[in-house]
C-alpha positions in Angstrom: 83.2 -34.1 64.8 82.5 -30.4 65.5 85.4 -28.0 66.0 85.5 -24.2 66.6 87.9 -22.0 64.6 88.6 -18.3 64.7 88.5 -18.0 60.9 87.4 -19.9 57.9 91.1 -20.1 56.8 91.9 -21.7 60.2 89.2 -24.2 59.7 90.6 -25.1 56.4 94.1 -25.3 57.7 93.1 -27.4 60.7 91.6 -30.3 58.7 93.0 -33.0 56.5 93.5 -32.7 52.8 90.4 -33.2 50.7 90.0 -36.1 48.2 89.6 -35.2 44.6 85.9 -36.2 44.5 84.9 -34.1 47.5 82.9 -31.0 47.0 82.2 -28.5 49.8 79.1 -26.6 51.0 79.5 -23.5 53.1 76.2 -22.9 54.9 74.9 -20.1 57.1 71.7 -20.5 59.1 68.7 -18.5 57.8 70.2 -16.9 54.7 73.0 -19.3 54.0 75.4 -19.4 51.1 76.7 -22.4 49.2 80.1 -22.3 47.6 81.2 -24.9 45.2 84.7 -26.4 45.5 86.2 -23.9 43.0 84.6 -20.9 44.8 85.8 -22.3 48.2 89.3 -22.7 46.9 89.3 -19.1 45.6 88.0 -17.9 49.0 90.5 -19.9 51.1 93.4 -19.9 48.8 93.7 -23.7 48.9 91.6 -26.8 48.4 89.0 -27.3 51.2 89.6 -30.0 53.8 87.7 -33.2 54.5 85.4 -33.0 57.5 81.8 -33.7 58.2 81.3 -30.1 59.2 83.2 -27.4 61.0 81.8 -24.3 62.9 83.1 -20.9 62.1 81.1 -18.1 63.7 77.7 -18.2 61.9 78.9 -20.5 59.2 78.7 -24.3 59.0 81.1 -25.8 56.5 79.9 -29.2 55.3 82.1 -31.4 53.0 80.6 -34.4 51.3 81.5 -36.7 48.5 79.8 -35.1 45.5 78.3 -37.7 43.1 79.5 -40.6 45.2 77.3 -40.4 48.3 73.8 -41.8 47.9 70.5 -40.4 49.2 70.7 -42.3 52.4 74.2 -41.3 53.3 73.5 -37.7 52.3 70.5 -37.7 54.6 72.8 -39.1 57.4 75.1 -36.1 57.0 72.2 -33.7 56.9 70.9 -35.3 60.1 74.2 -35.0 61.8 74.5 -31.4 60.7 71.0 -30.6 62.0 71.8 -32.3 65.3 75.0 -30.5 65.6 73.3 -27.2 65.1 70.7 -28.1 67.7 73.5 -28.6 70.3 75.1 -25.4 69.3 71.9 -23.4 69.2 73.1 -21.0 71.9 76.1 -20.1 69.8 74.5 -20.1 66.3 70.8 -19.3 67.2 69.8 -21.8 64.4 67.6 -24.8 64.4 67.3 -25.2 60.7 69.6 -25.0 57.7 69.0 -23.2 54.4 71.4 -24.2 51.6 71.5 -21.6 48.9 73.0 -22.1 45.5 74.4 -19.2 43.5 71.5 -19.7 41.0 68.7 -20.8 43.4 68.0 -22.1 46.8 66.9 -25.2 48.6 65.7 -25.0 52.2 65.5 -28.0 54.4 64.0 -27.9 57.9 62.6 -30.4 60.3 60.7 -33.2 58.6 61.3 -31.8 55.1 65.0 -32.1 55.7 64.8 -35.7 56.6 62.7 -36.9 53.6 63.9 -39.8 51.6 64.1 -38.1 48.1 64.2 -41.4 46.4 60.9 -42.3 47.9 59.5 -38.9 46.9 60.7 -39.4 43.3 59.1 -42.8 43.2 55.7 -41.6 44.5 55.8 -38.7 42.0 56.5 -41.0 39.1 53.7 -43.4 40.2 51.2 -40.5 40.3 52.2 -39.2 36.9 52.0 -42.7 35.3 48.6 -43.2 36.9 47.2 -39.8 35.8 48.3 -40.0 32.1 45.6 -42.5 31.0 43.1 -40.7 33.2 43.8 -37.4 31.3 43.5 -39.3 28.0 40.1 -40.8 28.9 38.9 -37.7 30.7 40.8 -34.7 29.4 40.7 -31.6 31.6 40.2 -29.5 28.4 36.6 -29.3 27.4 35.7 -30.4 23.9 34.4 -27.4 21.8 32.4 -27.1 18.6 35.6 -26.7 16.6 36.9 -30.0 17.8 33.8 -31.8 16.6 33.7 -29.9 13.2 37.3 -31.0 12.4 36.0 -34.5 11.8 33.8 -33.4 8.9 34.6 -29.8 8.0 37.6 -27.5 7.3 38.0 -23.9 8.5 38.4 -21.3 5.8 40.7 -18.3 6.0 44.3 -17.5 6.7 46.0 -17.9 10.1 47.6 -14.8 11.7 51.1 -16.0 10.7 49.9 -16.3 7.1 48.3 -12.9 6.9 49.0 -10.8 3.8 49.0 -7.7 6.0 52.0 -8.7 8.1 54.1 -6.3 6.0 51.5 -3.5 5.8 53.7 -1.0 7.5 56.7 -1.5 5.2 57.6 0.3 2.0 56.9 -2.7 -0.3 53.3 -1.5 -0.7 54.3 1.9 -2.1 54.0 2.6 -5.9 56.8 1.0 -7.9 57.7 2.2 -11.5 56.4 -0.2 -14.1 54.2 -2.2 -11.8 50.5 -2.1 -11.5 48.6 -1.8 -8.2 47.5 -5.2 -7.0 45.0 -6.8 -4.5 47.0 -7.3 -1.3 44.4 -8.8 1.0 40.7 -9.8 1.2 38.5 -9.7 4.2 34.9 -10.8 5.1 33.0 -10.0 8.2 30.3 -12.7 8.7 29.0 -10.9 11.8 28.9 -7.2 11.4 31.4 -5.3 13.5 33.0 -8.5 14.9 36.4 -9.7 13.9 36.9 -10.6 10.3 38.3 -13.5 8.3 41.2 -12.9 5.9 41.0 -14.8 2.6 43.2 -15.4 -0.4 40.3 -15.8 -2.8 36.5 -15.0 -2.6 33.5 -15.4 -4.7 31.7 -12.1 -5.6 27.9 -12.0 -5.5 25.5 -9.1 -6.0 25.6 -8.6 -2.3 29.4 -8.4 -2.2 31.9 -10.9 -1.1 30.4 -14.3 -0.2 29.5 -14.7 3.5 30.0 -11.0 4.3 27.8 -9.4 6.9 25.3 -12.2 7.1 24.6 -11.7 10.8 24.3 -8.6 13.0 24.0 -7.9 16.7 21.2 -5.5 17.7 19.7 -3.9 20.8 16.0 -3.6 21.8 15.9 0.1 22.4 13.0 2.3 23.6 11.9 4.8 20.9 9.7 7.8 21.5 6.4 8.0 19.6 6.0 11.4 18.1 2.5 11.2 16.5 -0.8 9.4 16.8 -2.7 8.4 19.8 0.4 7.1 21.5 2.3 10.3 21.1 4.5 11.0 24.0 4.9 7.4 24.9 7.7 5.0 23.9 7.9 1.6 22.3 10.7 -0.8 21.9 12.4 -1.4 18.5 15.5 -3.2 17.4 18.6 -1.1 16.3 21.8 -2.5 14.9 24.9 -2.5 17.0 28.5 -1.8 16.0 31.9 -1.0 17.5 30.7 2.6 17.9 28.4 1.5 20.8 30.2 -1.6 22.0 33.9 -1.5 21.3 34.5 -4.9 22.8 32.8 -6.5 19.8 36.3 -6.3 18.3 37.2 -9.2 20.5 34.5 -11.5 19.2 36.2 -14.0 17.0 34.4 -15.6 14.0 35.3 -18.7 12.1 33.6 -20.4 9.1 33.6 -24.1 8.8 32.7 -25.7 5.4 32.0 -29.4 4.6 35.1 -31.2 3.5 34.4 -34.0 1.0 37.7 -35.7 2.0 36.5 -36.1 5.6 34.0 -38.5 7.0 33.4 -39.2 10.7 32.6 -42.8 11.8 30.2 -41.4 14.4 28.8 -38.5 12.4 29.0 -39.6 8.9 29.1 -36.8 6.2 27.5 -33.6 7.4 26.1 -31.0 4.9 26.0 -27.3 5.5 28.5 -24.9 6.9 28.7 -23.4 10.4 29.9 -20.2 12.0 31.7 -20.7 15.3 31.7 -17.6 17.5 34.1 -17.1 20.5 34.5 -14.3 23.0 36.6 -13.9 26.2 34.8 -15.3 29.3 36.0 -16.6 32.6 33.9 -17.7 35.5 34.7 -16.7 39.1 36.5 -19.0 41.6 37.8 -22.5 41.1 35.8 -23.0 37.8 37.5 -19.9 36.4 41.0 -21.2 37.4 40.3 -24.5 35.6 39.1 -22.6 32.5 42.3 -20.5 32.6 44.5 -23.6 32.9 42.7 -25.4 30.1 43.0 -22.3 27.8 46.8 -22.1 28.3 47.3 -25.8 27.9 45.3 -26.0 24.7 46.2 -22.6 23.0 49.4 -21.4 24.6 50.5 -19.3 27.6 49.0 -16.1 26.2 45.5 -17.6 25.8 42.5 -16.5 27.8 39.3 -18.5 28.5 36.6 -18.2 25.9 32.9 -18.9 25.6 31.8 -20.4 22.3 28.6 -20.8 20.4 27.6 -22.0 16.9 25.4 -20.6 14.1 24.3 -22.0 10.8 26.1 -20.5 7.8 23.1 -21.0 5.5 19.7 -19.3 6.1 17.6 -21.6 8.3 14.9 -23.7 6.6 11.3 -23.2 7.4 11.3 -26.3 9.6 14.3 -25.0 11.6 12.7 -21.6 12.0 9.6 -23.3 13.4 11.4 -25.7 15.7 13.7 -23.1 17.0 10.9 -20.5 17.3 12.8 -17.8 15.4 10.8 -14.7 14.4 11.0 -12.3 11.5 11.2 -8.8 13.0 12.0 -5.2 11.8 15.5 -3.9 12.6 16.9 -0.5 11.9 20.3 0.1 10.2 21.1 3.8 10.2 17.9 5.2 8.8 16.8 2.1 6.9 14.4 -0.3 8.4 14.6 -3.9 7.1 13.2 -7.2 8.2 15.6 -9.9 9.4 15.3 -13.3 11.2 15.6 -12.8 14.9 17.8 -15.6 16.2 18.5 -14.1 19.7 17.7 -17.3 21.5 21.0 -18.7 20.1 23.0 -16.0 22.0 24.6 -17.1 25.3 23.6 -14.7 28.1 27.3 -14.2 29.0 27.9 -12.2 25.7 25.7 -9.3 26.8 27.6 -9.2 30.1 31.0 -9.2 28.4 30.0 -6.5 26.0 28.4 -4.3 28.6 25.2 -4.0 26.7 22.8 -1.5 28.2 19.7 -2.9 26.5 18.5 -6.4 25.6 21.0 -7.9 23.1 19.7 -9.6 20.0 21.0 -11.4 16.9 19.6 -11.1 13.4 20.2 -13.1 10.2 19.9 -11.3 6.9 16.9 -12.7 4.9 18.0 -13.6 1.3 14.5 -13.1 0.1 14.1 -9.6 1.5 17.4 -7.8 0.9 17.8 -4.1 0.9 18.1 -2.5 -2.5 20.8 0.1 -2.9 20.0 3.4 -4.7 21.6 6.8 -4.0 25.0 6.8 -5.8 24.7 3.2 -7.1 24.2 2.7 -10.8 20.5 2.0 -11.8 19.2 -1.4 -12.9 19.3 -0.2 -16.5 23.0 0.1 -16.3 24.0 -3.0 -14.3 21.2 -5.3 -15.4 20.1 -5.8 -11.8 19.5 -3.5 -8.8 22.4 -3.5 -6.3 21.4 -5.2 -3.0 23.1 -5.7 0.4 22.7 -7.9 3.4 23.8 -6.1 6.6 26.4 -3.8 5.0 26.0 -0.2 5.9 25.1 1.0 2.4 27.0 -0.6 -0.5 28.1 -4.2 -1.3 31.9 -3.9 -1.2 34.4 -1.6 0.5 37.8 -0.9 -1.0 40.9 0.5 0.8 44.3 1.6 -0.5 47.2 0.7 1.9 49.3 3.7 0.8 46.4 6.0 1.6 46.2 4.6 5.1 50.0 5.1 5.6 49.6 8.7 4.4 46.8 9.3 6.9 49.0 7.7 9.6 51.6 10.4 9.1 49.0 13.0 10.1 47.5 11.6 13.2 48.5 12.8 16.7 50.5 9.9 18.1 50.6 8.9 21.8 51.2 5.8 23.9 47.9 4.3 22.7 48.2 4.9 19.0 51.4 4.9 17.0 50.3 3.4 13.7 47.1 2.7 11.8 46.2 -1.0 11.3 44.3 -1.3 8.0 41.8 -3.5 9.9 40.5 -0.4 11.7 38.7 0.6 8.5 37.1 -2.8 7.9 37.6 -3.0 4.1 36.8 -6.0 1.9 39.4 -5.5 -0.8 42.7 -3.9 0.2 45.0 -2.8 -2.7 48.7 -1.8 -2.7 51.0 -0.1 -5.1 48.7 2.8 -5.9 49.5 6.4 -5.2 48.1 7.7 -1.9 44.4 8.7 -2.4 44.5 7.9 -6.1 41.3 5.9 -5.5 39.4 9.1 -4.8 38.8 9.5 -8.5 38.2 5.9 -9.6 34.8 5.4 -11.3 35.2 1.9 -12.7 37.8 -0.6 -11.7 38.7 -4.0 -12.9 40.7 -6.8 -11.2 42.6 -9.1 -13.5 44.6 -12.3 -13.1 48.1 -11.3 -14.4 48.5 -14.9 -15.8 45.1 -15.1 -17.4 43.5 -11.9 -18.5 40.1 -13.6 -19.0 39.8 -14.1 -15.3 38.5 -10.7 -14.1 36.0 -8.9 -12.0 34.6 -5.5 -12.7 33.1 -3.0 -10.2 31.4 0.3 -10.4 32.7 2.8 -7.9 29.6 4.8 -6.8 31.1 7.0 -4.0 33.7 7.5 -1.4 33.5 6.0 2.1 32.5 8.7 4.6 34.0 7.8 7.9 32.4 7.8 11.4 34.3 7.3 14.6 34.3 3.5 14.4 38.0 3.4 13.3 39.0 4.9 16.6 38.5 1.4 18.1 41.7 -0.7 18.1 40.7 -4.0 16.3 43.2 -6.0 18.3 42.1 -4.9 21.8 38.6 -3.3 21.5 40.0 -0.1 23.2 38.6 3.1 21.8 41.0 6.1 21.3 39.4 9.3 22.3 40.7 11.3 19.3 42.4 9.5 16.4 42.1 8.8 13.6 38.7 10.6 13.5 40.4 13.9 14.2 42.9 13.5 11.3 40.2 12.4 8.9 38.0 15.4 9.6 40.9 17.8 9.4 42.8 16.4 6.3 40.2 14.4 4.5 37.2 16.7 4.3 37.1 16.4 0.5 33.5 15.6 -0.5 31.0 18.4 -0.9 28.2 15.9 -0.2 29.6 15.1 3.3 30.9 18.4 4.7 33.0 18.3 7.8 33.3 14.5 7.5 36.5 12.6 6.6 36.6 10.2 3.7 38.9 7.2 3.3 38.2 4.2 1.0 35.7 3.7 -1.8 32.4 1.8 -2.1 31.9 -0.7 -4.9 29.0 -2.4 -6.7 29.8 -5.6 -8.7 29.3 -5.5 -12.5 28.5 -8.8 -14.2 28.6 -9.4 -17.9 25.2 -10.1 -19.5 23.6 -9.6 -16.1 19.8 -10.1 -15.6 17.8 -10.7 -12.5 17.0 -14.3 -13.6 20.7 -15.3 -13.9 23.0 -16.6 -11.2 25.5 -13.7 -10.9 29.0 -14.3 -9.6 32.6 -13.7 -10.3 35.7 -13.9 -8.0 38.6 -11.8 -6.7 41.9 -13.1 -5.6 45.0 -11.8 -3.9 47.7 -10.9 -6.5 45.2 -9.7 -9.1 46.2 -6.5 -11.0 44.2 -3.3 -10.5 43.1 -1.6 -13.8 41.3 1.7 -13.5 38.9 1.7 -16.4 37.3 5.1 -15.8 38.1 8.2 -13.6 35.9 11.0 -12.5 34.5 13.1 -9.7 32.3 12.0 -6.8 29.5 13.6 -4.8 28.3 11.7 -1.8 24.5 11.4 -1.3 23.3 10.9 2.2 20.7 8.3 3.2 17.2 9.6 3.2 14.8 8.7 6.0 12.6 5.8 4.9 
């Protein structure tokens, strides 16, 4: 029944005593509140009464047997409550009820308030059971190259949670009495200026660490002709691209997959040859983009974004592949050097140029192992090394060394703001990162040797031809691809202008050329470096940087 009372206390007092299993709901139309039995007792000073519902001003008090009443009987109470409110619309101005819990709300109105929740639950379970095998047979997440390669290959490198640079900002990398400096981390960059791969161990070749700088992005840029019959006109030529021009290259992820002898696919058999899988952020517009976003978060976590993926061969393509894919050998410029590489631009998805914001036509080049650039300038001559130093798509020298304590020392001198508080060592794109040395001690290294502390016969030796003269590339945050307008370039030029051969330029890091025992051009030259190796400085001396001459 419906009764009117002047106060909630009067409504409570005018009803029969409540049974132990009864729980109350106090509801107000529109923005109602729901009190549990304990809260109602605190409000009224006594246990609430038993009644279908009572009206008190704008409140409807509904008591029901909590945990005893089934869905059907609950619905009956809701119907009676709704009907009662309809009859009292002139007094309550309410045609629907909103029941709000202290931690959330549940609104019921019209047809929704009369639904059989048991039937809704049954329909929902039926749909889910039906869709599970559909998703198994036809997964909403597209299969990518990595999924296929997992059947026959294994990915090299460390995962982010395994990184040896996780503690790079701590004091553990500072010099410690009685301890030698050591190799803390190793990095390779299969595609120049894209994201690197961290390793625990790497083979050393005359070109540097294995798989380093094999590929390079380039742009077809118009060049003015200054002499000859075509003087005053322009022609197009390929120039290398780095983070200096396209900072979003920092977001291009690169993985290397090598054949795994322990794996064999029933469908694919055993596949020879390694692959490079390249991924970059990309999302289509509209519904397709929403599906991509959902698939990314399901497969890689809530923080993931949709990505576009393409695949490249790790090894240099065979003559047959070059012909079938219609690759071309073309000249490409790296700083002032002009070298010939294999133009594999047809393997680039068009979306990459759009993502990077490339102004000119985007290209992809593979270093030609039969036509590598020879390194002179500060590098030791062939008479000293037994071979002439060579590089693939490195800037100038085979290997780049960094000292973590030097990076921390420079960090203390930068102008910090909301965009830069610390210096990630990855900004400087080194191959070998050492710890435990004095800040800037590497500035005077001339010959350095890395030794296995458990087996002194395992070692790699390097000549240190010169310091690394820095450009503005480290201003790009390697984690986001966002360029800082000032640092660390400002601090480098102000505090690290130390080489007479590069005035007004900052220096950080050292360039290395591998030294192989009994080296000769006809021999297979290689050694290895590994995280944890001791650093022995064999020779010290001064350095004078020699700039590249125009070829």
